[in-house]
SEROKE-944520 format. One line per 2 residues: number of its first residue (from 0); their letters; for each residue x, y, z of N, C-alpha, C, O. Coordinates in pm, 1 decimal. Layout:
! residues N
NUM	a	X/Y/Z/X/Y/Z/X/Y/Z/X/Y/Z | ...;
END
This chain:
! residues 151
0	mk	8720.1/7865.8/9566.6/8735.1/7979.0/9649.0/8688.3/7950.0/9789.0/8598.0/7877.7/9831.2 | 8805.5/8053.5/9868.6/8798.7/8027.1/9986.9/8703.2/8111.3/10080.1/8625.9/8016.0/10089.1;
2	vy	8633.1/8221.8/10168.2/8604.3/8267.1/10251.4/8614.2/8240.0/10394.7/8597.1/8133.1/10453.2 | 8644.6/8354.4/10440.9/8705.9/8381.1/10566.6/8614.7/8479.9/10637.0/8610.5/8600.2/10611.1;
4	va	8534.9/8410.7/10737.7/8429.4/8498.5/10828.4/8454.8/8590.1/10910.9/8356.9/8577.0/10984.4 | 8527.4/8693.9/10964.6/8575.0/8737.9/11113.7/8455.0/8821.5/11147.9/8410.6/8899.8/11063.9;
6	ss	8398.8/8808.9/11269.3/8335.4/8835.7/11389.2/8329.0/8844.7/11478.2/8416.8/8917.9/11523.8 | 8224.6/8783.2/11588.4/8200.4/8769.4/11705.2/8154.6/8647.9/11749.2/8085.4/8563.7/11691.8;
8	wr	8204.0/8650.2/11862.1/8117.8/8569.7/11940.8/7974.2/8568.9/11991.7/7887.8/8484.3/12014.8 | 7989.4/8720.0/11999.7/7808.4/8700.1/11999.1/7771.9/8830.8/11911.0/7696.1/8917.0/11955.6;
10	nq	7818.1/8837.8/11810.9/7761.1/8808.9/11652.9/7623.1/8762.8/11652.5/7613.3/8673.7/11737.0 | 7501.5/8786.8/11588.5/7374.2/8707.2/11640.8/7386.6/8672.1/11482.9/7349.1/8558.3/11454.8;
12	yq	7420.8/8730.5/11404.3/7416.2/8713.3/11226.5/7512.2/8629.0/11148.1/7495.2/8608.1/11028.0 | 7649.4/8563.0/11240.8/7755.7/8527.8/11180.5/7724.7/8378.3/11190.5/7830.4/8316.1/11201.7;
14	pe	7602.5/8287.6/11190.5/7581.5/8194.2/11187.5/7580.4/8161.7/11050.1/7654.2/8106.7/10968.4 | 7382.7/8258.4/11058.4/7320.1/8257.8/10924.9/7412.1/8293.2/10827.8/7418.5/8228.8/10723.1;
16	vv	7478.8/8380.9/10848.1/7597.9/8380.2/10707.3/7720.2/8301.5/10715.4/7826.0/8325.1/10657.2 | 7702.6/8238.2/10767.2/7872.9/8117.0/10764.6/7785.1/8022.0/10634.6/7829.2/7983.0/10526.5;
18	qa	7616.8/8001.1/10707.9/7535.4/7873.6/10680.1/7502.5/7932.6/10473.6/7551.2/7858.0/10388.6 | 7440.7/8032.0/10435.8/7434.9/8095.6/10362.1/7584.1/8090.2/10250.7/7588.3/8073.2/10128.8;
20	ik	7639.3/8101.0/10299.8/7774.9/8073.1/10225.4/7785.3/7912.7/10153.0/7798.5/7867.9/10039.1 | 7770.3/7855.5/10298.4/7762.9/7713.4/10267.0/7722.3/7653.4/10098.9/7757.3/7610.2/9989.1;
22	da	7583.2/7709.8/10225.8/7443.2/7692.8/10075.7/7486.2/7674.5/9940.1/7481.4/7576.5/9865.8 | 7557.1/7865.9/9915.0/7620.1/7818.1/9794.0/7733.4/7764.1/9779.0/7809.4/7822.5/9701.8;
24	ei	7769.0/7672.8/9826.8/7892.5/7580.8/9756.6/8000.5/7684.6/9777.1/8067.2/7695.9/9674.3 | 8034.6/7752.2/9859.7/8208.1/7845.1/9789.9/8241.4/7742.6/9941.8/8149.1/7699.5/10010.9;
26	gv	8367.1/7720.7/9968.1/8408.6/7715.0/10087.6/8465.7/7816.6/10254.1/8576.3/7866.8/10274.3 | 8385.4/7816.7/10314.9/8379.4/7912.9/10457.6/8451.0/7851.8/10548.3/8427.7/7733.2/10571.5;
28	yd	8523.8/7901.5/10598.1/8596.0/7891.9/10745.8/8505.7/8010.2/10825.7/8469.1/8126.9/10811.7 | 8492.3/7849.2/10958.5/8342.4/7891.2/11078.3/8413.9/7920.7/11176.5/8386.3/7832.9/11258.2;
30	fr	8531.5/8026.6/11248.2/8571.3/8039.7/11400.8/8502.5/7955.7/11446.0/8571.4/7875.3/11508.7 | 8339.2/7918.0/11447.2/8231.1/7855.2/11568.7/8285.8/7770.2/11603.6/8315.1/7755.6/11722.3;
32	hp	8319.2/7681.5/11504.6/8330.1/7503.0/11423.7/8466.2/7515.6/11311.8/8430.6/7529.8/11194.8 | 8639.4/7511.2/11339.4/8704.4/7523.9/11276.0/8735.5/7377.3/11182.2/8787.6/7351.1/11073.8;
34	de	8659.2/7288.9/11313.0/8698.0/7141.1/11241.8/8577.6/7053.9/11302.5/8568.4/7065.6/11424.7 | 8483.6/6969.0/11242.9/8357.3/6923.7/11290.0/8328.8/6877.6/11419.3/8214.6/6841.2/11447.2;
36	nd	8427.2/6875.0/11507.8/8418.8/6796.4/11604.8/8513.8/6895.5/11725.2/8551.0/6857.1/11836.1 | 8549.6/7106.1/11626.9/8572.5/7134.5/11710.2/8499.8/7231.5/11777.4/8421.2/7269.8/11690.7;
38	gg	8472.9/7306.8/11896.9/8361.7/7413.2/11903.6/8469.5/7551.5/11899.1/8401.3/7631.8/11962.7 | 8563.4/7606.4/11871.4/8587.4/7686.8/11865.5/8712.0/7710.1/11992.1/8737.3/7621.0/12073.1;
40	fh	8783.6/7847.0/11991.8/8865.5/7903.0/12079.8/8803.6/7963.9/12188.2/8731.8/8059.6/12159.5 | 8811.8/7936.4/12293.1/8763.4/8036.3/12410.5/8865.1/8036.2/12499.5/8933.8/7937.6/12526.2;
42	ws	8885.0/8224.2/12580.7/8959.8/8245.0/12680.1/8926.2/8124.3/12801.2/9028.9/8072.5/12845.2 | 8797.8/8073.5/12860.0/8718.4/7994.4/12922.8/8865.9/7834.4/12896.9/8926.0/7772.3/12984.6;
44	qi	8869.1/7829.2/12839.2/8951.8/7677.6/12796.5/9073.1/7699.2/12904.0/9078.9/7605.8/12984.1 | 9161.2/7790.6/12922.0/9236.8/7828.1/12967.3/9225.0/7841.8/13098.3/9268.6/7770.3/13188.5;
46	dp	9147.9/7962.0/13102.7/9094.5/7972.6/13286.8/8966.3/8049.5/13293.1/8946.8/8157.1/13236.5 | 8861.7/7969.3/13384.2/8734.3/8022.4/13388.0/8721.7/8198.5/13407.1/8623.3/8257.2/13362.3;
48	gw	8803.1/8252.4/13459.2/8843.0/8361.2/13517.4/8857.9/8486.6/13458.3/8840.4/8601.8/13498.0 | 8903.7/8423.5/13328.1/8985.7/8490.5/13157.3/8897.8/8646.1/13191.8/8927.6/8727.3/13104.3;
50	kd	8849.0/8675.6/13243.2/8761.2/8802.2/13263.2/8841.3/8899.0/13382.4/8862.9/9007.1/13327.7 | 8874.3/8900.5/13471.8/8922.9/8910.0/13578.3/9131.4/8921.7/13543.2/9199.7/8964.5/13636.2;
52	wt	9187.4/8889.2/13438.0/9291.1/8882.0/13408.8/9345.9/9043.5/13396.4/9290.6/9142.8/13349.0 | 9535.6/9017.2/13487.4/9540.1/9163.6/13495.0/9628.2/9167.6/13351.5/9661.9/9062.1/13297.8;
54	pe	9659.4/9287.3/13299.3/9759.9/9291.2/13158.9/9839.3/9198.0/13147.6/9846.9/9115.4/13056.7 | 9948.3/9216.8/13311.5/10011.7/9084.7/13314.5/10020.6/8911.7/13197.6/10069.4/8846.1/13105.5;
56	ly	9902.2/8933.4/13335.7/9783.1/8782.9/13326.5/9792.8/8749.4/13134.6/9851.5/8647.5/13098.5 | 9733.7/8839.8/13033.4/9662.8/8848.0/12925.8/9831.4/8818.5/12876.4/9839.2/8723.3/12798.8;
58	rk	9903.0/8854.1/12894.0/10023.4/8887.9/12790.8/10084.4/8740.9/12841.9/10115.2/8667.8/12747.8 | 10103.7/8693.4/12955.5/10149.1/8586.5/12940.6/10056.8/8504.1/12946.9/10103.1/8414.5/13017.5;
60	nl	9854.2/8449.0/12889.6/9816.8/8340.8/12891.9/9817.3/8355.2/12684.2/9786.3/8281.2/12590.9 | 9872.3/8495.9/12700.9/9818.3/8456.9/12497.0/9948.8/8348.9/12432.4/9962.6/8313.7/12315.2;
62	rh	10043.3/8309.0/12563.0/10140.1/8256.2/12539.0/10119.9/8091.9/12543.6/10207.0/8012.6/12507.6 | 9974.0/8050.7/12600.4/9946.4/7930.1/12624.7/9877.4/7833.2/12529.8/9790.8/7859.2/12446.2;
64	pi	9949.8/7680.9/12568.5/9891.8/7654.4/12420.3/9757.4/7611.9/12371.5/9745.3/7566.9/12257.5 | 9687.3/7620.2/12427.4/9558.8/7658.1/12388.0/9520.3/7756.0/12328.7/9418.3/7748.0/12260.3;
66	aq	9589.6/7871.6/12338.8/9539.2/8024.5/12248.0/9634.7/8016.3/12137.5/9593.2/8064.4/12032.1 | 9791.2/7950.7/12135.7/9811.2/7936.1/12027.8/9805.8/7857.2/11937.7/9850.8/7868.6/11823.7;
68	ng	9738.1/7754.7/11994.8/9688.0/7633.0/11857.5/9523.2/7716.0/11775.5/9481.6/7697.5/11661.1 | 9472.6/7790.9/11867.7/9315.1/7872.2/11822.4/9416.6/7978.2/11750.7/9418.7/7973.5/11627.8;
70	fd	9507.0/8079.9/11820.1/9566.8/8094.2/11684.0/9619.8/8121.4/11581.8/9631.1/8220.7/11509.8 | 9671.4/7959.2/11583.4/9725.6/7861.0/11474.9/9666.5/7863.5/11319.6/9713.9/7895.1/11210.4;
72	kd	9495.5/7797.1/11382.0/9377.3/7802.9/11344.4/9322.8/7877.3/11277.9/9253.2/7830.6/11187.7 | 9331.5/8020.5/11294.2/9259.7/8110.6/11244.1/9337.4/8160.0/11181.0/9289.3/8209.8/11079.2;
74	mk	9495.6/8177.6/11197.8/9615.5/8245.2/11098.6/9586.4/8166.1/11020.8/9510.0/8216.9/10938.6 | 9609.8/8047.1/10997.3/9607.1/7919.6/10860.4/9513.3/7926.1/10785.1/9544.6/7902.4/10668.4;
76	al	9350.5/7961.4/10812.0/9237.9/7999.6/10756.8/9245.3/8140.0/10657.3/9191.3/8152.7/10547.4 | 9321.5/8232.1/10724.0/9350.0/8382.4/10722.6/9431.0/8353.9/10608.1/9376.9/8395.5/10505.6;
78	de	9544.6/8296.2/10587.8/9653.9/8283.8/10545.7/9585.6/8206.1/10376.0/9652.1/8223.1/10273.8 | 9458.5/8129.6/10371.3/9481.1/8033.6/10262.4/9333.9/8093.3/10210.8/9272.9/8047.4/10114.3;
80	cd	9295.8/8187.6/10281.1/9144.7/8223.8/10248.9/9110.2/8336.5/10104.7/9066.9/8424.6/10179.0 | 9098.5/8388.3/9989.1/9035.6/8439.8/9933.1/8990.7/8617.4/9917.8/9016.1/8726.2/9866.0;
82	vv	8914.4/8548.1/9999.0/8746.3/8664.3/10016.3/8749.5/8643.1/10175.1/8723.7/8541.6/10239.7 | 8812.2/8844.3/10242.8/8709.6/8761.0/10408.4/8610.3/8889.4/10394.3/8587.2/8992.7/10331.5;
84	vl	8551.3/8767.2/10546.7/8341.1/8891.9/10498.7/8421.4/8968.8/10672.2/8479.1/8904.0/10759.5 | 8396.7/9108.6/10670.0/8391.4/9099.8/10868.1/8154.6/9143.9/10845.6/8081.7/9209.1/10771.0;
86	vl	8142.6/9061.0/10956.1/7991.4/9042.3/10986.2/8012.1/9115.7/11076.1/8064.6/9067.1/11176.3 | 7977.2/9266.2/11073.9/7951.8/9349.2/11206.9/7821.7/9324.2/11276.3/7748.7/9249.1/11211.6;
88	pc	7768.1/9369.3/11399.3/7887.0/9444.3/11489.6/7998.0/9335.8/11526.7/7974.6/9215.6/11539.3 | 8089.2/9380.6/11538.0/8208.2/9304.8/11603.7/8328.3/9372.0/11655.0/8341.9/9494.0/11646.6;
90	gr	8455.8/9258.3/11732.4/8512.9/9361.8/11797.4/8684.3/9360.8/11729.5/8709.4/9332.3/11612.5 | 8753.8/9386.4/11799.6/8909.2/9396.3/11783.9/8955.4/9283.0/11658.5/8985.9/9301.6/11540.7;
92	sa	8946.1/9169.1/11735.1/9005.1/9024.3/11690.1/8975.3/9041.8/11516.2/9047.4/9049.7/11416.7 | 8818.9/9042.8/11543.9/8767.4/9064.4/11342.8/8798.2/9161.1/11271.6/8802.8/9129.7/11152.7;
94	hl	8831.1/9308.1/11300.5/8883.5/9416.8/11254.3/9072.4/9388.6/11237.4/9134.1/9416.6/11134.7 | 9132.3/9332.1/11356.1/9219.9/9311.0/11265.3/9239.2/9171.8/11163.2/9315.5/9170.3/11066.5;
96	ef	9164.7/9071.9/11200.9/9172.5/8988.0/11066.0/9146.0/9039.9/10961.9/9197.8/9007.6/10855.0 | 9042.9/9147.8/10979.8/8995.1/9159.3/10805.3/9140.4/9306.4/10773.6/9193.6/9311.2/10662.7;
98	gy	9169.6/9377.8/10852.4/9317.0/9400.7/10839.2/9394.9/9360.4/10708.5/9431.5/9379.9/10592.6 | 9389.9/9292.8/10816.8/9550.5/9133.7/10776.6/9545.8/9078.1/10616.8/9624.3/9061.9/10523.4;
100	sv	9401.7/9059.4/10647.0/9414.5/9000.2/10484.8/9336.0/9122.8/10376.2/9306.2/9071.6/10268.3 | 9312.3/9217.6/10383.1/9291.9/9345.3/10289.6/9456.4/9428.7/10280.2/9490.5/9505.9/10190.6;
102	gq	9540.6/9385.7/10400.9/9669.0/9451.4/10352.8/9764.5/9297.0/10309.0/9885.0/9273.0/10302.1 | 9661.2/9229.2/10289.7/9742.8/9089.8/10191.9/9710.9/9095.0/10048.8/9752.4/9014.3/9965.6;
104	gk	9606.3/9232.7/10016.9/9569.1/9215.4/9912.1/9400.6/9131.9/9872.2/9334.6/9171.4/9776.0 | 9370.9/9061.0/9927.8/9291.9/8956.7/9937.7/9164.6/9048.9/9930.9/9141.8/9155.5/9988.2;
106	rg	9100.6/8986.5/9856.8/8936.9/9132.2/9880.6/8877.0/9073.7/10004.4/8870.7/8954.3/10033.6 | 8832.7/9179.5/10074.4/8702.8/9230.1/10161.5/8583.8/9247.9/10148.9/8566.5/9287.3/10033.6;
108	ai	8471.8/9240.4/10211.7/8331.4/9261.1/10217.0/8333.3/9255.0/10352.6/8393.8/9197.9/10443.5 | 8202.1/9373.0/10325.9/8139.5/9380.1/10512.7/7981.1/9374.7/10541.0/7895.6/9448.2/10491.7;
110	fi	7968.0/9298.4/10607.5/7839.4/9257.6/10610.3/7753.5/9346.5/10722.7/7783.4/9334.6/10841.5 | 7638.7/9441.8/10678.6/7596.1/9543.1/10840.8/7432.3/9501.1/10757.9/7376.9/9516.8/10649.1;
112	se	7406.0/9439.4/10892.9/7232.2/9436.9/10945.5/7205.2/9488.0/11047.2/7105.1/9451.5/11108.8 | 7264.7/9560.3/11081.1/7222.8/9681.8/11182.0/7293.7/9795.1/11171.1/7411.9/9798.9/11137.1;
114	pi	7201.1/9923.3/11208.8/7277.9/10064.2/11270.3/7394.2/10040.9/11372.0/7405.1/10003.3/11488.7 | 7491.5/10089.4/11251.0/7642.4/10084.6/11335.9/7682.9/10248.3/11353.5/7609.9/10334.2/11303.9;
116	ep	7777.6/10275.8/11411.2/7859.7/10414.0/11403.4/7970.9/10398.4/11282.4/8059.5/10313.1/11276.8 | 7949.9/10477.9/11209.9/8004.6/10539.8/11076.2/8180.4/10549.2/11073.5/8251.0/10621.8/11143.5;
118	el	8236.1/10420.1/10936.0/8400.1/10400.8/10999.3/8430.7/10456.1/10921.8/8332.0/10450.4/10848.6 | 8517.1/10527.3/10861.7/8606.0/10589.0/10713.3/8656.7/10480.0/10669.3/8718.8/10508.1/10566.7;
120	my	8662.6/10384.2/10689.2/8861.9/10322.6/10717.9/8773.5/10163.0/10646.8/8842.7/10069.5/10606.4 | 8623.6/10156.9/10642.6/8562.1/10079.9/10557.0/8542.0/10114.0/10433.9/8470.6/10052.6/10354.6;
122	km	8599.5/10206.5/10413.8/8644.9/10217.6/10246.6/8729.3/10132.6/10180.9/8747.1/10130.7/10059.1 | 8781.1/10062.6/10262.2/8859.6/9937.7/10218.4/8846.4/9802.8/10172.5/8936.3/9726.5/10137.0;
124	ak	8699.3/9779.1/10178.5/8621.9/9728.2/10146.9/8576.2/9709.1/9942.9/8559.5/9790.3/9851.9 | 8572.2/9544.6/9954.4/8527.6/9554.1/9766.4/8359.7/9598.9/9762.9/8294.9/9652.2/9672.8;
126	gi	8312.4/9546.3/9922.8/8183.3/9599.5/9879.5/8127.8/9605.7/10042.3/8182.8/9561.8/10143.3 | 7993.2/9679.8/10026.7/7915.0/9651.9/10165.7/7775.0/9627.3/10142.6/7701.1/9685.7/10063.3;
128	ft	7753.0/9550.4/10207.7/7642.4/9463.3/10230.1/7514.7/9469.1/10329.5/7500.1/9402.2/10431.8 | 7425.2/9565.5/10274.8/7315.1/9558.2/10391.9/7220.0/9423.0/10389.5/7129.9/9393.7/10468.1;
130	dl	7288.7/9318.9/10226.0/7176.9/9186.5/10282.1/7231.4/9070.1/10259.1/7340.0/9065.0/10201.3 | 7180.8/8982.0/10290.8/7235.7/8821.2/10280.6/7255.2/8814.1/10115.8/7358.7/8781.7/10057.6;
132	ns	7097.6/8862.3/10041.1/7131.0/8786.6/9882.8/7216.1/8873.8/9829.6/7285.5/8832.2/9736.9 | 7230.5/8999.5/9869.2/7344.1/9074.6/9789.6/7514.5/9022.9/9835.1/7597.6/9086.1/9770.0;
134	li	7550.4/8963.2/9892.7/7685.8/8942.9/9959.8/7683.6/8824.4/9885.4/7786.5/8811.4/9819.1 | 7564.7/8690.4/9867.1/7585.4/8585.9/9847.8/7628.6/8661.5/9661.3/7739.1/8636.4/9613.3;
136	dw	7547.3/8729.8/9598.7/7526.2/8729.3/9455.5/7693.7/8756.0/9466.8/7760.7/8666.5/9415.3 | 7737.8/8821.3/9502.3/7877.4/8897.5/9488.8/7948.2/8761.8/9484.7/7982.7/8705.2/9380.9;
138	ln	7965.0/8718.5/9602.6/8084.9/8601.7/9666.5/8053.2/8500.5/9526.6/8147.1/8465.3/9455.2 | 7902.1/8456.4/9495.2/7914.8/8402.7/9323.4/7935.1/8408.5/9247.2/7931.2/8316.6/9165.4;
140	gl	7983.5/8567.0/9219.8/8026.0/8616.2/9066.5/8171.6/8655.9/9077.9/8227.4/8691.5/8974.0 | 8254.4/8653.9/9214.3/8349.9/8576.3/9192.4/8433.3/8453.9/9213.8/8548.5/8414.7/9232.3;
142	kq	8261.6/8401.9/9195.8/8327.0/8239.6/9209.7/8373.9/8166.9/9109.0/8473.2/8099.7/9081.2 | 8214.0/8219.9/9035.3/8187.6/8198.8/8894.0/8221.9/8232.2/8763.3/8177.1/8188.8/8657.1;
144	sd	8358.8/8365.1/8799.5/8397.6/8401.0/8733.2/8559.0/8370.2/8754.0/8646.7/8435.9/8697.8 | 8580.9/8272.8/8832.9/8736.6/8219.4/8851.7/8836.0/8280.0/8905.4/8954.9/8248.5/8903.0;
146	ig	8754.6/8421.0/8983.7/8889.2/8457.9/9019.7/8878.0/8536.5/9137.9/8883.6/8655.9/9167.5 | 8857.9/8413.5/9201.9/8793.5/8395.7/9336.2/8947.5/8439.5/9437.8/8947.7/8525.4/9526.0;
148	gr	9107.3/8328.6/9382.5/9187.8/8321.7/9423.6/9269.4/8480.8/9364.2/9343.7/8538.6/9443.5 | 9249.0/8534.9/9235.3/9329.8/8608.7/9178.0/9245.0/8773.2/9255.8/9131.8/8808.3/9289.0;
150	r	9345.6/8815.2/9254.3/9332.5/8983.7/9348.7/9344.2/9089.7/9263.8/9338.1/9204.7/9307.3;
END
């Protein structure tokens, strides 16, 4: 079974969630470290002034080889995963990743550890977890029942 953790670079809980999944001996994709020597994609790799881009420059830089490589790694991991875990709070990309995966028929879970604005569409998730132990128990249940890849 493979898990894709969708979150934000600014999310303080993401590393703990990834580590807990690894500790449970479940395969996990960490966008912050897609490979052993890879620190993940950063817009600043393309341009240190990325925060000041115009919409036109943003659109152009989506085609930059560095952006394409980062996108390809994440999409490959999304396509290969059995489960996606959305770790809140997070932004647009993580929500697109979650929606894409659930739309593909994959199991989706949401981890919430602090108050958030309610969102009706989170009902798409197979589980909403407020503590890490419950999330890991749910993932272990999928793994042990050998249904990780079956939807």
